[in-house]
C-alpha positions in Angstrom: 24.7 17.3 0.1 21.7 15.4 -1.3 23.0 15.6 -4.8 26.3 14.1 -3.7 24.6 11.3 -1.8 22.4 10.5 -4.7 25.4 10.5 -7.1 27.1 8.0 -4.8 24.0 5.8 -4.7 23.8 5.8 -8.5 27.5 5.2 -8.8 27.1 2.2 -6.5 24.3 0.7 -8.6 26.2 1.3 -11.8 29.4 -0.2 -10.4 27.8 -3.5 -9.5 28.4 -4.7 -13.1 32.2 -4.0 -12.8 32.8 -7.0 -10.6 33.9 -10.3 -12.2 31.7 -12.2 -9.7 28.6 -10.3 -10.8 26.6 -11.6 -13.7 23.2 -11.1 -15.4 23.0 -7.5 -14.4 19.7 -5.9 -15.3 18.5 -2.3 -14.9 14.9 -1.3 -14.8 12.6 1.4 -13.3 9.9 3.8 -14.1 9.1 7.5 -14.2 5.8 8.8 -12.9 3.7 12.0 -13.0 0.6 12.0 -10.8 -2.0 14.8 -10.7 -5.2 15.2 -8.6 -7.7 18.0 -8.3 -10.9 18.3 -6.3 -13.7 20.9 -5.8 -13.9 20.9 -2.1 -15.1 24.2 -0.8 -14.1 26.9 -1.7 -12.2 25.5 -4.7 -13.2 24.6 -8.2 -11.8 21.7 -10.2 -8.4 22.5 -11.7 -7.8 25.3 -9.2 -4.3 25.4 -7.9 -5.5 25.4 -4.2 -7.4 22.1 -4.7 -4.8 20.3 -6.7 -1.7 18.2 -5.9 1.0 17.0 -8.3 4.4 15.4 -8.3 6.9 13.5 -10.4 8.9 10.4 -9.2 11.5 8.1 -10.6 12.5 4.6 -9.5 15.8 3.2 -10.7 16.5 -0.4 -9.9 19.2 -3.1 -10.6 19.2 -6.8 -10.1 22.2 -9.2 -10.4 23.5 -12.7 -9.7 26.4 -12.8 -7.3 28.8 -15.6 -6.4 27.4 -18.6 -4.6 24.0 -18.4 -6.1 23.1 -15.2 -4.2 20.9 -12.7 -6.0 21.0 -9.0 -5.4 18.3 -6.3 -5.8 18.4 -2.6 -5.2 16.5 0.5 -6.2 16.3 4.2 -5.3 13.3 6.5 -5.4 13.4 10.2 -6.3 10.7 12.7 -5.9 10.4 16.2 -7.5 7.7 18.8 -7.7 9.1 20.0 -11.1 8.1 23.5 -10.0 4.4 22.6 -10.3 3.7 24.3 -7.0 4.4 27.6 -8.6 1.4 27.6 -10.8 -0.6 24.4 -11.0 -0.7 22.6 -7.6 -0.6 23.4 -3.9 0.3 20.0 -2.4 2.4 17.0 -3.2 1.6 13.3 -3.1 4.4 12.0 -0.9 7.5 13.1 1.0 8.2 16.1 3.1 6.1 19.2 2.5 7.1 22.6 3.9 3.6 24.2 3.2 2.8 23.8 6.9 5.2 26.5 7.7 4.4 28.7 4.7 7.4 27.6 2.6 7.5 25.8 -0.8 7.7 22.0 -0.6 11.2 20.5 -0.8 11.8 20.3 -4.5 13.8 17.1 -4.7 13.9 14.1 -2.3 15.3 10.6 -2.6 16.0 7.5 -0.6 17.1 3.9 -0.9 13.9 2.1 -1.6 15.3 -1.5 -1.8 18.6 -3.2 -1.1 18.4 -6.9 -0.5 20.1 -10.3 -1.0 18.2 -13.5 -1.9 19.5 -17.1 -1.4 17.7 -20.3 -2.1 18.4 -23.6 -0.3 16.4 -26.4 -1.8 12.7 -25.4 -1.2 13.7 -22.6 1.2 14.3 -19.0 0.2 15.8 -16.3 2.4 15.5 -12.6 1.6 17.4 -10.1 3.8 17.5 -6.4 3.5 15.3 -3.5 2.5 12.3 -4.8 0.5 8.6 -4.6 -0.2 6.2 -6.8 1.8 2.7 -8.1 1.0 0.9 -9.6 4.0 -2.6 -8.8 5.2 -1.7 -6.5 8.1 1.8 -5.3 7.2 2.3 -4.4 3.5 3.6 -2.0 0.9 0.9 0.4 -0.2 1.2 0.9 -4.0 -1.6 3.5 -4.6 0.6 6.5 -4.0 3.4 7.9 -6.2 6.0 6.5 -3.6 5.8 3.2 -1.8 6.7 2.3 1.8 9.3 -0.5 2.2 10.9 -2.4 5.1 14.2 -3.4 6.6 13.4 -7.1 7.1 14.5 -10.7 6.9 11.9 -13.0 5.3 12.1 -16.8 4.9 9.8 -18.9 2.7 9.6 -22.7 2.7 7.7 -24.8 0.2 8.5 -28.4 1.3 4.8 -29.1 1.7 3.1 -29.4 -1.6 0.9 -26.5 -2.6 1.8 -24.7 0.6 4.1 -21.8 1.5 5.3 -21.2 5.1 6.4 -17.7 5.9 8.5 -16.3 8.7 9.7 -12.7 9.0 11.5 -10.2 11.2 10.7 -6.6 10.4 13.1 -4.1 12.0 12.3 -0.8 10.4 10.0 0.8 7.8 9.2 4.2 6.4 5.5 3.9 6.6 3.5 6.9 7.9 0.2 7.3 9.6 -2.6 9.2 8.0 -3.1 9.5 4.2 0.6 9.9 3.4 2.1 6.3 3.2 5.7 7.4 3.3 7.2 9.0 6.4 8.1 12.6 5.8 11.8 13.4 6.4 13.1 17.0 6.5 16.5 18.1 5.5 17.6 14.7 4.1 17.0 12.8 7.4 16.5 9.1 7.2 12.7 8.4 6.9 13.1 4.8 8.2 12.0 4.3 11.8 11.8 1.2 14.0 8.8 -0.8 13.0 5.8 0.0 15.2 6.5 3.7 15.2 3.5 4.3 13.0 1.3 2.5 15.7 3.1 4.5 18.3 1.6 7.6 16.6 -1.9 6.1 17.1 -1.4 4.8 20.7 0.5 8.0 21.7 3.5 6.1 23.1 7.2 5.5 22.2 7.6 1.7 22.5 8.3 0.6 18.9 10.7 -2.4 18.9 10.2 -4.2 15.6 7.8 -7.0 14.7 7.7 -10.7 14.0 5.3 -12.4 11.6 4.5 -15.9 10.6 2.1 -17.2 8.0 0.8 -20.1 5.9 -0.7 -19.9 2.4 -2.0 -23.1 1.0 -3.8 -24.5 -2.0 -3.9 -28.0 -0.7 -7.7 -28.1 -1.1 -8.6 -27.8 -4.8 -10.1 -24.5 -5.6 -9.4 -23.0 -2.2 -6.6 -20.5 -1.3 -6.4 -20.4 2.5 -4.1 -18.1 4.5 -3.4 -17.6 8.2 -1.1 -15.0 9.7 0.1 -14.1 13.1 2.0 -10.8 14.0 3.8 -9.7 17.2 4.5 -6.0 17.0 6.9 -6.0 19.9 5.7 -4.2 23.1 2.7 -2.8 21.2 0.2 -5.4 19.8 -0.5 -8.9 18.6 -2.6 -9.6 15.6 -3.9 -12.4 13.4 -5.6 -12.7 10.1 -7.6 -15.6 8.5 -8.8 -15.7 4.9 -10.2 -18.2 2.5 -10.9 -17.6 -1.2 -12.8 -20.3 -3.0 -13.4 -20.9 -6.8 -16.7 -22.7 -6.8 -15.8 -25.5 -9.2 -19.5 -26.6 -9.6 -20.2 -23.1 -11.1 -17.3 -21.9 -13.2 -16.6 -18.2 -12.7 -18.2 -18.1 -9.2 -16.0 -17.1 -6.3 -16.5 -16.8 -2.6 -14.2 -15.2 0.1 -14.2 -14.8 3.8 -11.9 -12.8 6.1 -11.5 -12.4 9.9 -8.9 -10.2 11.6 -8.0 -9.2 15.2 -5.5 -6.6 16.4 -4.9 -6.8 20.1 -2.9 -3.9 21.8 -0.9 -5.0 24.8 -2.9 -5.3 28.0 -1.3 -2.4 29.8 -2.8 0.0 27.2 -6.2 -0.9 28.7 -8.0 -0.7 25.3 -10.2 -3.2 23.5 -9.2 -5.5 20.7 -10.1 -4.5 17.1 -12.0 -7.2 15.3 -13.5 -7.3 11.8 -14.9 -9.8 9.4 -15.8 -9.6 5.7 -17.5 -11.7 3.0 -17.2 -11.4 -0.8 -19.1 -13.0 -3.7 -17.8 -12.6 -7.2 -18.4 -13.8 -10.7 -16.3 -13.8 -13.8 -18.5 -13.7 -16.9 -15.6 -15.0 -19.1 -16.2 -12.2 -21.6 -13.9 -9.6 -19.9 -16.5 -8.6 -17.3 -16.0 -9.3 -13.6 -18.3 -8.4 -10.8 -18.2 -8.7 -7.0 -20.1 -7.6 -3.9 -18.6 -7.5 -0.5 -19.7 -6.8 3.1 -17.6 -6.1 6.2 -18.3 -5.4 9.9 -15.8 -4.1 12.5 -16.5 -4.6 16.2 -17.6 -1.3 17.9 -15.2 -1.7 20.8 -11.9 -1.6 18.8 -9.3 1.0 19.5 -7.2 1.0 16.3 -8.4 0.4 12.7 -8.2 -3.0 11.1 -5.7 -1.8 8.5 -2.0 -1.7 7.6 0.0 -1.7 10.8 3.0 -0.5 8.7 1.2 2.9 8.1 -0.4 3.3 11.5 -3.9 1.9 10.8 -5.6 5.3 11.0 -6.1 6.5 7.4 -4.2 3.4 6.3 -5.2 1.1 3.5 -7.0 -2.1 4.5 -7.0 -5.5 2.9 -10.6 -6.0 3.8 -12.7 -6.8 0.7 -14.8 -3.7 1.1 -11.9 -1.2 1.0 -12.6 2.0 -1.0 -10.8 2.9 -4.2 -9.5 6.2 -2.7 -11.0 7.1 0.7 -9.0 4.8 3.0 -9.5 4.7 6.7 -13.2 4.1 7.0 -14.0 0.4 6.4 -11.7 -0.9 9.2 -12.7 1.7 11.8 -14.4 0.4 15.0 -18.2 0.2 14.7 -18.3 0.3 10.9 -20.4 -1.7 8.6 -19.4 -1.4 4.9 -20.2 -2.8 1.6 -18.6 -2.6 -1.8 -19.8 -3.3 -5.3 -17.1 -3.6 -8.0 -17.5 -4.0 -11.8 -14.4 -4.4 -13.9 -14.2 -4.8 -17.7 -11.3 -5.6 -19.9 -12.1 -4.3 -23.4 -9.4 -5.9 -25.6 -7.4 -3.4 -27.6 -9.2 -0.6 -25.9 -8.4 -0.6 -22.2 -9.4 -1.6 -18.7 -12.4 0.0 -17.0 -13.7 -0.1 -13.4 -16.7 1.1 -11.5 -16.3 0.9 -7.7 -19.0 1.8 -5.1 -18.2 1.8 -1.4 -20.6 2.8 1.4 -19.7 2.8 5.1 -21.8 3.4 8.2 -20.2 4.0 11.6 -22.3 3.4 14.8 -19.7 4.9 17.1 -18.9 8.3 15.5 -21.9 8.5 13.2 -19.5 9.3 10.4 -20.7 7.8 7.1 -19.0 7.8 3.8 -20.0 7.0 0.2 -17.6 6.8 -2.6 -18.1 6.2 -6.3 -15.0 5.8 -8.4 -14.7 5.4 -12.2 -11.2 4.4 -13.6 -10.0 3.8 -17.1 -6.5 2.4 -17.8 -4.6 1.9 -21.0 -1.0 0.9 -21.9 0.8 2.5 -24.9 3.9 0.4 -25.1 6.0 1.3 -22.0 3.6 4.1 -21.0 0.7 3.3 -18.6 -2.1 5.8 -18.3 -4.9 5.9 -15.8 -7.7 8.4 -15.6 -10.1 8.5 -12.6 -13.2 10.3 -11.4 -14.1 10.0 -7.7 -17.3 11.2 -6.0 -17.1 11.5 -2.3 -19.8 12.2 0.3 -18.4 11.9 3.8 -19.6 13.4 7.0 -16.1 14.3 8.2 -15.0 15.9 4.9 -15.8 19.2 3.2 -18.2 20.1 6.0 -20.3 17.1 5.2 -20.9 18.2 1.5 -20.1 15.9 -1.4 -17.3 16.8 -3.8 -15.6 15.5 -6.9 -12.1 14.5 -7.7 -10.3 14.1 -11.0 -7.0 12.3 -11.2 -4.4 11.4 -13.9 -1.6 8.9 -13.5 1.2 8.5 -16.1 3.9 5.8 -15.6 6.7 5.2 -18.1 8.4 1.9 -17.6 12.0 1.2 -18.7 
């Protein structure tokens, strides 16, 4: 049945160009192969038991429809390629049958995007399944598959250098924990009412969608200021304030500040989650960029200051101090964190990054240190990233440090 459904979806995408009212049809996509291995006890690096791997493909189409309407659609497919038989024991995303002793589901797919866009003067309306990028509700892109949303988003730019944003988010396939995409067995629809991932944290069943409103402005020269408000219906309200300044008196110097608050509804009888962060950066104008950041989360918070789309616990955070790989620490209540980042673009060679993150938690006494080294290079349409990650966390590997090696291959077409 999955093959039939996938064929119908592909046929639908391919048939778009057959209509006389459809013009400027373009196809694009990518194919990915991700691999990760660690030496957590009792495994050694490259051992099957400590490795995960998976392949993915995204196929998308865009087109201009009658009346100035634009269409976009894409599908995501995941496959183990049989890697679990001899090289890996886990997958990056999707449904995994290992919990019940079976092999993972070999092939999975879903409709990742399907939206219409219409512009009226300085106002743009986008309706349908889409990616989002806001501070507390966003598509996480680090995994082999990305979470998306059934939403309606309106943008207005009548005010010079300013964008006003309004959104209704009805559903999403975000998942809590370190998984990003909601697992769906037997071909079930992985999209749930928005707020379900927070339901998982608050141990309730009240998800009813979410509203969001924001302003992003460059009205003050050198300063990008943004303010966001969220109403996750019947669950929580939240807001986010952020300012990023290019210090014009010192070319290359940047300064940033963030403040966030997630407030569960009063009847939960839990405290608000609050966090702030500061960041100082410098661009040496020779390919080298450096930054240092510090954040602090209030010790009384109940949920992490992180992506509400993926449940906040174990979710990625937009705080400046977020780790390269070990998400879920910097936004936890009672956590002080700092991050040092060095990035270097060596022309004709590649992009290199050194990322150091340290967190200290006064509530749980769970501390985490991460050092990540990453090297990226594009060979025409092929993007390659190799990474080494050192992790020393009190709640991982019985408190012992361990190493991780990763390889990411993405072929764009």
